[in-house]
Structures are given as C-alpha cells and as structure tokens.
C-alpha positions as CSV (number, residue, x, y, z in Angstrom):
1,M,94.1,161.2,-24.4
2,A,92.7,163.6,-21.7
3,K,90.4,160.8,-20.4
4,F,93.3,158.5,-20.2
5,R,95.3,161.0,-18.2
6,L,92.3,161.5,-15.9
7,V,92.0,157.9,-15.3
8,T,95.7,157.6,-14.6
9,R,95.7,160.4,-12.1
10,K,92.7,158.8,-10.3
11,S,94.6,155.5,-10.2
12,L,97.6,157.1,-8.9
13,K,95.6,158.8,-6.2
14,R,94.1,155.6,-5.2
15,L,97.4,153.8,-5.0
16,A,98.9,156.7,-3.0
17,I,96.0,156.5,-0.6
18,L,96.3,152.7,-0.3
19,A,100.0,153.0,0.4
20,A,99.5,155.6,3.1
21,L,96.9,153.4,4.8
22,I,99.2,150.4,4.6
23,A,102.0,152.6,6.1
24,I,99.6,153.7,8.9
25,A,98.6,150.2,9.5
26,L,102.1,149.0,9.9
27,V,103.1,151.8,12.3
28,V,100.0,151.0,14.5
29,A,100.8,147.3,14.4
30,W,104.5,148.1,15.3
31,W,103.4,150.4,18.2
32,V,100.7,147.9,19.6
33,M,102.4,144.4,19.0
34,I,106.2,145.0,18.7
35,R,107.2,148.1,20.5
36,M,108.4,147.1,24.0
37,P,109.4,149.1,27.0
38,G,113.0,149.4,28.0
39,A,116.0,148.6,25.8
40,S,117.6,145.2,25.0
41,H,121.1,144.6,26.3
42,R,123.7,145.4,23.6
43,G,127.4,144.6,23.4
44,P,129.4,141.9,25.3
45,L,127.9,140.1,28.2
46,P,129.4,141.1,31.6
47,A,131.6,138.4,33.5
48,L,129.4,135.7,35.0
49,T,128.9,136.3,38.7
50,E,129.5,133.5,41.3
51,A,125.7,133.2,41.8
52,Q,125.2,132.8,38.0
53,A,128.0,130.2,37.7
54,S,126.4,128.1,40.4
55,L,123.1,128.4,38.8
56,A,124.6,127.3,35.5
57,T,125.9,124.2,37.1
58,E,122.6,123.5,38.6
59,L,120.7,123.9,35.4
60,E,123.1,121.6,33.5
61,S,122.6,119.0,36.2
62,H,118.9,118.9,35.9
63,V,119.1,118.8,32.0
64,R,121.6,116.1,32.0
65,I,119.4,113.9,34.3
66,L,116.1,114.6,32.4
67,A,117.6,114.4,28.7
68,G,120.1,111.7,29.6
69,D,118.9,109.0,32.1
70,L,115.3,110.0,31.5
71,A,115.5,110.8,27.7
72,A,112.4,109.9,25.6
73,R,110.1,110.7,28.5
74,S,106.6,110.5,27.2
75,A,103.2,108.8,27.6
76,F,104.6,106.3,25.0
77,A,107.3,105.6,27.6
78,P,105.3,105.6,30.8
79,N,108.2,104.3,33.0
80,R,110.4,107.2,31.9
81,L,107.6,109.7,32.2
82,E,106.8,108.6,35.7
83,S,110.6,108.6,36.7
84,A,110.8,112.1,35.3
85,A,107.8,113.1,37.4
86,A,109.2,111.5,40.6
87,Y,112.6,113.3,39.9
88,I,110.7,116.7,39.7
89,E,108.6,115.8,42.9
90,S,111.6,114.9,44.9
91,T,113.5,118.0,43.8
92,L,110.7,120.3,44.7
93,A,110.3,118.5,48.1
94,A,114.1,118.9,48.8
95,V,113.7,122.7,48.8
96,G,110.9,122.6,51.3
97,L,107.8,122.7,49.1
98,S,105.0,120.1,49.2
99,P,104.4,119.0,45.6
100,A,101.1,117.4,44.6
101,R,100.2,115.2,41.7
102,E,97.2,116.3,39.5
103,W,96.3,112.9,37.7
104,F,94.3,112.6,34.5
105,E,93.7,109.8,32.1
106,I,94.4,109.7,28.6
107,A,93.0,107.4,25.9
108,S,95.7,106.6,23.4
109,P,98.0,105.1,24.8
110,R,95.7,104.4,27.6
111,A,97.6,105.6,30.7
112,Q,97.5,107.7,33.8
113,C,99.5,110.8,33.6
114,S,100.1,113.6,36.1
115,N,101.0,117.3,36.4
116,I,103.1,118.1,39.4
117,V,102.1,121.2,41.3
118,A,103.8,123.1,44.2
119,E,102.8,126.4,45.8
120,I,104.4,129.1,47.9
121,R,101.4,130.7,49.5
122,G,101.2,134.5,49.2
123,T,101.6,136.6,52.3
124,T,99.1,139.3,51.6
125,F,97.0,138.2,48.5
126,P,97.1,134.4,48.6
127,G,94.0,134.2,46.5
128,E,95.9,135.9,43.5
129,I,98.2,133.4,41.7
130,V,101.2,133.7,39.5
131,V,101.7,130.3,37.6
132,I,105.2,129.4,36.4
133,G,105.1,126.3,34.2
134,A,107.0,124.1,31.7
135,H,106.3,120.8,30.2
136,Y,108.4,117.9,31.3
137,D,107.5,115.4,28.4
138,A,109.6,115.0,25.3
139,V,108.5,114.3,21.8
140,M,108.3,110.6,21.3
141,S,111.9,109.0,21.4
142,Q,113.9,112.2,21.5
143,P,116.3,113.4,24.4
144,G,114.4,116.7,24.7
145,A,117.3,118.7,26.2
146,D,116.2,122.1,25.1
147,D,112.6,120.9,24.6
148,N,112.0,121.1,27.2
149,A,114.3,119.9,29.9
150,S,115.7,123.4,29.8
151,G,112.4,124.9,30.9
152,V,111.9,122.3,33.6
153,A,115.3,123.1,35.0
154,A,114.5,126.7,35.1
155,V,111.4,126.1,37.0
156,L,113.1,123.9,39.5
157,A,115.9,126.4,40.0
158,L,113.4,129.3,40.5
159,A,111.3,127.3,42.9
160,K,114.5,126.7,44.9
161,R,115.4,130.3,45.1
162,L,111.8,131.6,45.9
163,A,110.8,128.9,48.4
164,P,112.5,130.8,51.3
165,D,111.1,134.1,50.2
166,P,107.2,134.2,50.0
167,Q,105.7,137.0,47.9
168,E,102.5,138.9,48.3
169,R,100.7,136.7,45.9
170,T,100.9,133.0,45.7
171,L,103.4,131.4,43.4
172,R,102.2,128.1,41.7
173,F,105.0,126.0,40.0
174,V,103.4,123.5,37.6
175,L,105.3,120.9,35.6
176,F,103.0,119.7,32.7
177,A,102.6,116.4,31.0
178,N,101.7,115.9,27.4
179,E,102.6,119.2,25.7
180,E,104.1,117.4,22.8
181,P,102.2,115.9,19.7
182,P,99.9,114.0,19.6
183,F,98.5,115.7,22.7
184,F,99.1,119.3,21.9
185,K,95.9,121.3,21.8
186,T,93.9,118.4,22.7
187,D,91.9,117.6,25.9
188,Q,94.8,115.2,26.9
189,M,97.3,118.2,27.1
190,G,98.4,118.5,30.8
191,S,98.3,122.3,30.8
192,L,94.8,122.4,29.4
193,V,93.8,120.0,32.2
194,H,95.3,122.2,34.8
195,A,94.0,125.5,33.3
196,R,90.3,124.1,33.0
197,A,90.6,122.8,36.7
198,S,91.8,126.2,37.8
199,K,89.0,128.0,36.0
200,A,86.4,125.6,37.4
201,R,87.6,126.3,40.9
202,G,87.5,130.0,40.4
203,D,91.3,130.4,40.9
204,R,92.4,134.0,40.3
205,V,95.4,133.4,38.1
206,V,96.8,136.8,37.4
207,A,99.6,135.8,35.2
208,M,101.1,132.7,33.8
209,L,104.7,132.3,32.5
210,A,105.3,129.2,30.2
211,L,109.1,128.4,30.1
212,E,109.6,126.8,26.7
213,M,113.1,126.0,25.5
214,L,115.7,128.3,27.0
215,G,119.0,126.9,26.1
216,H,120.1,127.4,22.5
217,Y,121.9,130.4,21.4
218,D,124.0,131.5,18.3
219,D,125.8,134.7,17.6
220,T,126.2,134.0,13.9
221,P,124.4,136.6,11.6
222,G,121.4,134.9,10.0
223,S,121.1,132.2,12.7
224,Q,117.7,133.5,13.7
225,R,114.6,132.9,11.6
226,Y,111.0,134.2,12.0
227,P,107.5,133.5,10.7
228,P,106.9,135.3,7.5
229,G,107.0,139.1,7.8
230,L,108.5,139.3,11.3
231,G,112.1,139.0,10.1
232,L,111.9,142.8,9.1
233,L,111.1,143.7,12.7
234,Y,113.6,141.7,14.7
235,P,117.4,140.9,14.7
236,D,118.9,138.1,12.7
237,R,121.2,136.7,15.4
238,A,119.9,134.1,17.8
239,D,121.5,135.6,20.8
240,F,118.4,136.7,22.7
241,I,115.5,135.4,24.8
242,A,112.0,136.2,23.6
243,F,108.8,137.3,25.4
244,V,105.9,136.2,23.4
245,G,102.1,136.5,23.9
246,N,99.0,137.1,22.1
247,V,97.4,140.6,21.6
248,G,95.1,140.0,24.7
249,S,98.1,139.4,27.0
250,R,100.0,142.5,25.7
251,A,100.1,144.2,29.1
252,L,101.7,141.1,30.6
253,V,104.2,140.8,27.9
254,R,105.3,144.3,28.3
255,R,105.4,144.3,32.1
256,A,107.6,141.0,32.1
257,I,110.1,142.2,29.5
258,R,110.3,145.7,31.1
259,V,111.3,144.1,34.4
260,F,113.6,141.7,32.7
261,R,115.4,144.5,30.8
262,A,115.8,146.5,33.9
263,N,117.4,143.6,35.9
264,A,119.2,141.5,33.4
265,S,122.1,142.2,31.2
266,F,121.0,139.9,28.4
267,P,119.5,140.5,25.0
268,S,115.7,140.3,24.9
269,Q,112.9,140.7,22.3
270,G,109.2,140.7,22.8
271,G,105.9,140.8,20.9
272,A,102.2,140.7,21.5
273,I,101.3,139.1,18.3
274,P,98.0,137.7,16.8
275,A,97.7,134.1,17.8
276,G,97.1,133.1,14.1
277,I,100.7,133.7,13.3
278,P,102.6,130.4,13.5
279,G,104.5,129.9,16.7
280,V,102.8,132.4,18.8
281,D,100.8,129.9,20.7
282,F,103.1,126.8,20.5
283,S,103.3,126.0,24.1
284,D,101.5,125.7,27.5
285,H,100.5,129.4,27.7
286,W,97.9,128.5,24.8
287,S,95.9,126.4,27.5
288,F,95.6,129.4,29.9
289,N,94.7,131.8,27.1
290,K,92.0,129.4,26.0
291,V,90.3,129.6,29.4
292,G,90.6,133.3,29.7
293,Y,93.8,133.8,31.6
294,K,96.6,136.1,30.6
295,A,99.9,134.2,29.8
296,V,103.2,134.7,28.1
297,M,105.8,132.3,26.7
298,I,109.5,132.9,27.4
299,T,111.5,131.0,24.7
300,D,114.7,130.8,22.7
301,T,112.1,130.5,19.8
302,A,112.5,126.7,19.2
303,H,112.5,125.6,15.6
304,E,113.2,129.2,14.4
305,R,116.8,128.8,15.6
306,N,117.5,125.4,17.1
307,P,118.6,122.9,14.3
308,H,118.2,120.0,16.8
309,Y,114.5,120.7,17.5
310,H,112.5,117.5,17.8
311,T,115.6,115.3,16.7
312,R,117.8,113.0,18.4
313,G,120.4,115.9,18.3
314,D,118.6,117.8,21.0
315,T,121.1,116.7,23.7
316,P,122.5,118.3,26.8
317,D,125.9,119.2,25.2
318,T,124.1,121.5,22.6
319,L,122.9,123.9,25.3
320,D,124.6,127.2,26.7
321,Y,124.1,126.9,30.5
322,E,125.8,130.1,31.2
323,R,123.4,132.1,29.1
324,M,120.4,130.0,30.5
325,A,121.6,131.1,34.0
326,R,121.5,134.8,33.0
327,V,118.0,134.4,31.7
328,V,116.7,132.3,34.7
329,E,118.2,135.0,37.1
330,G,116.4,137.7,35.2
331,L,113.2,135.7,35.2
332,G,113.3,135.6,39.1
333,H,113.1,139.4,39.0
334,V,110.1,139.2,36.7
335,I,108.3,136.7,39.0
336,R,108.9,138.8,42.1
337,D,107.5,141.8,40.3
338,L,104.4,139.8,39.1
339,A,103.9,138.6,42.6
340,S,103.6,142.0,44.0
341,N,100.1,143.7,43.9
C-alpha cells in the first residue's frame, strides 16, 4: 500500500508539472501570436460619413462589374479574365497611374495570363516598396463577389485615393491572376510569379498587404468559425476584419492592426500564427512569404464565415458595402503608415 501511494504521488506530481508547462506554453503562445496592440472597436458603429458613403458606392460599383458582367473570370474563361484585366487597367489609368502588364504563360489550360502593376513612386525612399495586392480571378464558374472582387475593389479605391499623395516609400498596387485552384501554390500562381520576379530584381519589398475577401459580415452569435483551437481565443460573431500573418511576419501584423485600430472605428482581430494552421496562408501573401518578404492578409476569414464561399451564391447582393468602406478607409491609414520610413 505504501508503494502504491508513493507511485500515485509521483504520478500526480508529474501531471501537475505537465499541466503547469502546458499552461505556460499557452500563455507564451497567446503573448507571441494572439495579443495585439490597441483595442478593437466595441459597440455600435458611428454614423457613416459622407466620404465613407461615397466610398461604399464606389466599391459596390466595382464589385457589380467584376462579379456581374465579368463573373466566372478565370484562365478557363480567358475572354472574361482578359476583360477583367482590361477593366482594372483602365480604372488605374483613369486616376493618373500608368499600369503595366506582367505576362506569364500557363500550361493547363495553355494560355497567356497577366498581373496588372501600377506604382506611385516614393518621394524619399523610392527603392523601398509597399505592395498592396489582390487576386482578380474567380474560382471556375462562380461570380466571385466576395472572393475576390471585394479585394480588387478595395485596391482600386485605395489607388485612387493615394495617387495624388505620394508617400516616402513607393506604393506598388498589383492585381494578380490565378490565385484560385488549380493554380494555388503552384508556379502558375500570379502572385508567386510576381514575388519571384521582385526577388530576382532585388526589389526591397518592406511590406505586402494581401486584400482577400472584405465584404461579408454577420452580427449573429455563432456566425464566426475558426480552425480547431482558435475559437477559444477569438469572438464568435463575424462582425470584424482580421489581420493574419505567419509568425515571421509578426511585427508587420502588429504594426498594421495597431494603426488600423487607432484610426478606424471598426472591430478588428489579429494573429501571427504558424503557417501550418489551416487558413493562415490561404492567399497571395503566401507567395511573398515563400521568397522571404514580410506579408499580411486582411480578410473577412472566407469560408470560416461566408456560407457562399466558392459557390454560385457569392454574388454582389450578399456583401455589406458600408462596412467594406469603413475597412478600406482604415487600410488607407495603414498604407500611409507603412509607406513612411
């Protein structure tokens, strides 16, 4: 009996030590990956300003063209993909920028695809570049309103507002082809083509923002889902915008969300999370991380909240353009901050 009690005490001690180590690990993980500077907005949203209302109308117009007349824009519908590229090109040119095509060939289907690139040259540090990007293709035959006409609309609106106001660093706006399957994480992915070319040229990309699905929100309790384990650390309402990066881009994630929270009255969550957790690298920021650049995805979290993700239901009528406008306005402040040395 004495021996049994001794073994039991040793086992309990080991369990206590293990529990303490797990608790310490969780605290460290929260401190490093989840804790973000500033405070997320709480309570009712303030009344929409005149500028935000105008921006909401502009964003909706872009989305309705891209996900309406140009729905199913992909390499499998090359005419629509090219029409979308031409629309983007003309929109950037109309605000005084000089967009250029970055052509590349894909094997299946055999086609020529292009990224569209436009820059606002920096006034003081032109060799230091902040990339603002979004993919303009849609998955197969789907409308792709949230995924990712919403991100493209945001890039176009931001380019329009920043074009007359050069920053210290160069701003590079890039609209990528071929983010969607079957091209995702392959050599035929437009953002990987661009990131590799940037690295080969020796471009000093100091930050990359991937705008990936910005338009779907829901105030219903339980409307937000997460990869396993993360739901314990974040809210259950899909009413926020997320800033997501891998652990290596932690400083960029923290800087971006700090500036957003200081300037935007809109709920926000952030995380610098290991790339192995599903969803963390599900966009064009993955390509920039792959070649060694720091990058962050700004997203409404896609399939973790939007029931229309990758379906024919992803239509312009399902998006909240007023909330999108608040987010995009806040991102303008983030970009200006990143573009200052």
